[in-house]
C-alpha positions as CSV (number, residue, x, y, z in Angstrom):
1,M,-85.2,31.8,-11.1
2,E,-84.3,34.4,-8.6
3,Q,-81.7,36.0,-11.2
4,T,-84.4,35.9,-13.9
5,L,-86.8,37.8,-11.8
6,K,-84.2,40.4,-10.9
7,I,-83.4,41.0,-14.6
8,T,-87.1,41.1,-15.5
9,N,-87.6,43.7,-12.9
10,V,-84.7,45.8,-14.1
11,M,-85.6,45.7,-17.8
12,A,-89.2,46.6,-17.1
13,D,-88.2,50.3,-17.3
14,P,-88.6,51.4,-21.0
15,T,-85.7,53.7,-20.8
16,R,-83.4,51.1,-19.2
17,Y,-84.4,48.5,-21.8
18,Y,-83.5,50.9,-24.8
19,I,-80.2,51.8,-23.1
20,Y,-79.3,48.2,-23.0
21,Q,-80.3,47.8,-26.7
22,Y,-78.2,50.8,-27.5
23,I,-75.1,49.3,-25.7
24,T,-75.5,46.0,-27.5
25,K,-75.0,47.8,-30.8
26,Q,-71.9,49.6,-29.9
27,H,-68.3,48.4,-30.7
28,T,-66.7,50.2,-27.9
29,D,-67.4,51.0,-24.1
30,V,-69.8,53.7,-23.5
31,T,-69.7,56.5,-20.8
32,V,-72.4,58.0,-18.5
33,Q,-72.2,61.2,-20.6
34,E,-72.7,59.3,-23.8
35,I,-75.8,57.6,-22.6
36,A,-77.1,60.9,-21.2
37,D,-76.6,62.7,-24.4
38,S,-78.1,59.8,-26.5
39,F,-81.2,59.6,-24.4
40,N,-81.5,63.2,-23.4
41,I,-81.4,62.5,-19.6
42,H,-79.3,63.9,-16.8
43,P,-76.0,62.1,-16.2
44,N,-77.1,61.2,-12.8
45,V,-80.2,59.5,-14.3
46,A,-78.0,57.7,-16.9
47,R,-75.6,56.5,-14.2
48,L,-78.5,55.0,-12.2
49,H,-79.8,53.1,-15.2
50,L,-76.3,51.8,-15.9
51,S,-75.7,50.8,-12.3
52,K,-79.1,48.9,-12.3
53,L,-78.0,46.9,-15.4
54,E,-74.6,46.3,-13.7
55,D,-76.2,45.0,-10.5
56,V,-77.8,42.1,-12.4
57,N,-74.6,41.5,-14.4
58,M,-75.9,42.5,-17.8
59,L,-73.2,45.2,-17.9
60,V,-69.7,45.4,-16.4
61,S,-67.7,48.5,-15.8
62,E,-64.1,49.7,-15.1
63,T,-62.5,53.1,-14.6
64,K,-60.1,54.4,-17.2
65,K,-58.0,57.5,-17.9
66,T,-59.2,59.2,-21.0
67,G,-56.0,60.9,-21.8
68,K,-57.7,64.2,-21.7
69,G,-56.9,65.1,-18.1
70,G,-59.3,65.3,-15.3
71,R,-60.9,62.5,-13.5
72,P,-60.8,58.9,-14.9
73,S,-64.1,58.0,-16.6
74,R,-66.2,54.8,-15.9
75,L,-66.7,52.8,-19.0
76,Y,-69.6,50.4,-19.4
77,R,-69.9,47.3,-21.7
78,L,-71.8,44.2,-22.1
79,S,-71.2,41.3,-19.6
80,D,-70.0,38.1,-21.1
81,D,-72.8,36.3,-19.1
82,F,-75.5,34.5,-21.1
83,V,-79.0,36.0,-20.4
84,Q,-82.2,33.8,-20.7
85,L,-85.6,34.9,-19.8
86,Q,-87.8,32.0,-20.7
87,F,-90.6,31.0,-18.5
88,P,-90.3,28.2,-17.4
89,F,-86.5,28.1,-17.7
90,R,-85.2,26.2,-20.8
91,D,-81.6,25.7,-21.2
92,Y,-81.3,25.8,-25.1
93,Q,-77.6,26.7,-24.8
94,L,-76.9,23.4,-23.2
95,L,-79.1,21.7,-25.8
96,S,-77.1,23.4,-28.5
97,K,-73.9,22.4,-26.8
98,I,-75.0,18.8,-26.7
99,A,-76.1,18.8,-30.4
100,I,-72.8,20.4,-31.6
101,E,-70.6,18.1,-29.6
102,T,-72.5,15.1,-30.8
103,M,-72.0,16.2,-34.4
104,M,-68.3,16.6,-33.8
105,T,-68.0,13.0,-32.6
106,L,-69.0,11.9,-36.1
107,G,-65.9,13.4,-37.6
108,E,-65.9,14.8,-41.0
109,P,-69.5,13.8,-41.9
110,G,-70.6,15.6,-38.6
111,K,-68.8,18.8,-39.5
112,K,-70.2,18.7,-43.1
113,A,-73.8,18.2,-41.8
114,L,-73.3,21.1,-39.3
115,Y,-72.1,23.3,-42.1
116,E,-74.9,22.4,-44.5
117,T,-77.5,22.8,-41.7
118,G,-76.1,26.4,-40.9
119,K,-76.3,27.2,-44.7
120,K,-79.8,26.0,-44.9
121,F,-81.0,28.1,-42.0
122,G,-79.3,31.2,-43.6
123,E,-81.2,30.5,-46.9
124,E,-84.5,30.0,-45.1
125,L,-84.0,33.3,-43.1
126,I,-83.6,35.3,-46.4
127,H,-86.6,33.6,-48.0
128,N,-88.7,34.5,-45.0
129,Q,-87.6,38.1,-45.2
130,L,-88.5,38.7,-48.8
131,P,-91.3,41.2,-49.7
132,N,-94.5,39.4,-50.3
133,N,-95.0,40.9,-53.8
134,K,-91.5,40.4,-55.1
135,T,-89.2,37.6,-56.1
136,I,-85.4,37.8,-55.8
137,A,-85.2,38.2,-59.6
138,H,-87.1,41.4,-59.4
139,L,-85.1,42.9,-56.4
140,S,-82.7,45.7,-57.2
141,F,-79.2,45.5,-55.7
142,E,-80.2,48.1,-53.1
143,E,-83.3,46.0,-52.2
144,K,-81.2,42.8,-51.9
145,V,-78.9,44.6,-49.5
146,E,-81.8,45.8,-47.4
147,V,-83.2,42.3,-47.3
148,L,-79.8,41.2,-46.1
149,R,-79.8,43.9,-43.4
150,E,-83.2,43.0,-42.1
151,A,-82.6,39.3,-42.1
152,A,-79.3,39.7,-40.3
153,S,-81.0,42.1,-37.8
154,M,-83.7,39.5,-37.2
155,A,-81.0,36.9,-36.5
156,G,-79.6,39.2,-33.8
157,F,-76.4,40.1,-35.6
158,Y,-76.8,43.9,-35.3
159,P,-75.1,44.2,-38.7
160,E,-73.4,47.0,-40.6
161,I,-73.4,46.6,-44.3
162,S,-71.8,48.6,-47.1
163,N,-70.5,48.0,-50.6
164,N,-67.9,49.4,-53.0
165,P,-69.0,51.8,-55.8
166,D,-69.0,49.1,-58.5
167,R,-71.1,46.7,-56.5
168,T,-68.6,43.9,-56.8
169,K,-67.9,43.7,-52.9
170,I,-70.1,43.8,-50.0
171,Y,-68.7,44.4,-46.5
172,F,-70.7,42.5,-43.8
173,Q,-70.0,43.2,-40.2
174,V,-71.6,41.3,-37.5
175,N,-71.5,43.3,-34.1
176,N,-73.2,40.7,-31.9
177,C,-72.7,36.9,-32.3
178,P,-75.7,34.9,-31.1
179,F,-73.4,31.9,-30.9
180,K,-70.7,33.6,-28.8
181,E,-71.0,31.4,-25.7
182,L,-70.9,28.3,-27.6
183,A,-68.1,29.4,-29.9
184,R,-65.8,29.9,-27.0
185,E,-65.7,26.2,-26.2
186,N,-66.2,24.9,-29.9
187,M,-64.7,27.8,-31.9
188,D,-63.8,25.9,-35.2
189,S,-67.1,24.1,-35.5
190,V,-69.4,26.9,-34.4
191,C,-67.5,29.6,-36.5
192,D,-67.7,27.3,-39.6
193,M,-71.4,26.9,-39.0
194,H,-71.8,30.7,-38.6
195,I,-69.9,31.4,-41.8
196,A,-72.1,28.8,-43.6
197,F,-75.2,30.7,-42.2
198,V,-73.8,33.8,-43.7
199,Q,-72.9,32.3,-46.9
200,G,-76.5,30.9,-47.2
201,M,-77.8,34.4,-46.8
202,F,-75.7,35.7,-49.6
203,D,-76.2,32.7,-51.9
204,V,-80.0,33.3,-52.0
205,L,-79.7,37.0,-53.0
206,F,-76.6,37.1,-55.2
207,D,-75.1,34.8,-57.9
208,D,-71.5,33.2,-57.5
209,V,-70.6,34.8,-54.1
210,Q,-67.1,34.2,-52.6
211,L,-67.3,34.9,-48.8
212,L,-64.1,35.8,-47.0
213,Q,-63.8,36.4,-43.2
214,D,-61.4,39.1,-42.1
215,D,-62.1,39.4,-38.3
216,N,-63.5,37.2,-35.6
217,M,-64.6,38.5,-32.2
218,I,-63.9,35.2,-30.6
219,V,-60.2,35.7,-31.0
220,G,-60.4,39.3,-29.6
221,C,-61.6,41.3,-32.6
222,E,-64.3,44.0,-32.0
223,S,-66.6,42.3,-34.6
224,C,-66.8,39.6,-37.1
225,T,-66.3,41.0,-40.5
226,Y,-66.7,39.5,-43.9
227,R,-66.1,40.5,-47.6
228,A,-68.5,39.1,-50.1
229,I,-67.0,39.2,-53.7
230,L,-69.7,39.2,-56.2
231,A,-69.5,38.0,-59.8
232,K,-69.6,40.9,-62.3
């Protein structure tokens, strides 16, 4: 509870909150100067905000040489620590871990159920994000991509989405994994469930989608990236 109160106090400052949100969306470490420029504040003020976030272990930092000469720069990135701010405290991470490990004891039926459940929640997320006055059949390609972007953002993925000119492929990049803490201990099952979640999102919007994963942040990549190959 003491750590929760410290985090709440630190995040009460609006600028600090938005700085933290900014960092969660970056693929690489950030510098004091980058934060100063992005938020139009003095570097000393930026450094203070970053230090406050580091004090409560929401960020970590290290000093590195930039290769441009001069003094080494201090680089900041998200901490791997899991942050929960529920009142009263509820350990949903532990509950999720118990549920996933229980499913795994069931063997193949458990894995299949976990996959199907992930797919179902992905489908529901898209349906909940659809405009009130439109059905999927009446959405343009661009509108479908925007629904996908909004739904993925709602899920906390901080996505980047693009497509090739002939609209036969969509490139879907997840910059934040909401399941990261669980995936470190149950990589295969959690990542399979996550892929099913993404597959469910695409299946609602597009016909006959083949989803391929190219990168996985759990094995050291900067993000999880997917290629969705669409039927012509």
